[in-house]
C-alpha positions, 0 to 999 in steps of 0.5 A: 685384776678381776679373777673369778673364783668358783668351785670348792675352796678348802678353809685350811686348818693350821696343824699344830705340834706342841704349841708350834705350827707344824709346817711340814704337816701343812705342806703335806696337807696342801699336797693332799688337797691338790691331789684331791682335786680341790679348786683352791686353798684358803689359809688362816681364815677362822678355820685356820685359827687366825685369832690365835696365831701370831702375826709372824705365824700368820704370814709364814702360814700364808707363805708356806701354803703359797710355796707348797701350792706352786701355782697349781691352785689359787691361794686366797689368804685370810687377811681380815681383822677388826683393826683396819690398819692390821688388815691392810698390813696383812693384805699388803704382805700376803699380796707381796708374798704372791697370794692370788686373792684375799679373804676379808672377814667382817670386823668382829666385836667392835660391830661397825655401822654399815658405813664403817664397814664400807670405809673399812673394806674400801681402805683395804681394797685401795691397798691391793689389786688382787681379788677380794672375797668379803666374808659375812658371818654375823653369828661370829662377828655380830654384824652382817655385810649389807647388800647395799655395802656390797653394791657400793664396794663393787661399784667403786672397787671392781676387784671386790667381786666375791662374797663368802656367805655364812649367814645361814639364809638362802633368802640372803643369797637370793637378795645378793644375786638379785641385786648384783647378778653376775657382778659378784660371785657368791660362795657358801660359807656353810658346808650343809647349805652349799647345795641350797645356796647353789640352787639359787645362784651361788658358785661354790663353797669355802669348805671345812669338810673338804679338809677331810674329804676334798674329792667328795665335796668337790664332786658335789659342787662340780655336779651343781655347777653343771646343773646336774642336781640329782647327782649333787643331791645324792652326794649332799645326802651322803655328806650331810651327816658329816657336815653337821657332825664336824660342827658338833663343837667349836670349829676347828676342833672336830675337823682336826680330830677327824683328820688326825684319826684319818692320818692326814695330820699328826695331832688334833691339837688346837690353841686355847681358848679352844680345847679338845672335843669332849668324850660324848661329842668325840663318840658321835663324830667318830661314829658318823665318820665310820658310817660315812666310810662304810657307805 
């Protein structure tokens, strides 16, 4: 299977209530996203606090999202891990549950070599024929998925055809597209860099901000895909303060605060070791959101 994912995909938060996953709120969030015109949903990535949910919760969140989406938009399940065996198990379970694609973050903490990355992703790719989105975020993982590794994986496994790029470098996007052309679809992993990335060939974003503003982020991306950069820039400029403020502290605490204040979810609760947003950051974030709403 070689389905292409372009547009705006929401890196879904996982709503919690009193320490447990609030599945009813998750279903409402899926509906809010679809009504907002989102291109697709990405449950249990790092924005979904995948490191702190249990294995059972991880799979239940994927199943709940798929059931709530009812085939209206693709669901790309986060199934990455720094353990190849665990990532294979999550991938197989998500595939069996009906996920349309898989998001695989680079192994974190153990910092494998580039050959180790190739073998890790290759073994996972052999466990599914669903489209795979590689996720390179060296600031969190301590390792970048090299262009050569992407080339080798794409050549051997045709369904490894996407990359979520969160290295913060437009040059890197240019290098990937220069090397692979249309063979790989690049999606931005940074809201504030979506438009610059798309200017050099990226095809969309896996967005945190679209949890709150699916319609606005989606319109910005749609204008860029249509090569209407004046309109895309206007929306980017308006959204830019929001893009920065939702990362004022560790993701996803700020976006959960924003969503709770907007009534989209019932609680800003995050799981330890994350904690609620500090008073100073809370004031800054809420002022930014108020200004956006007025604008």
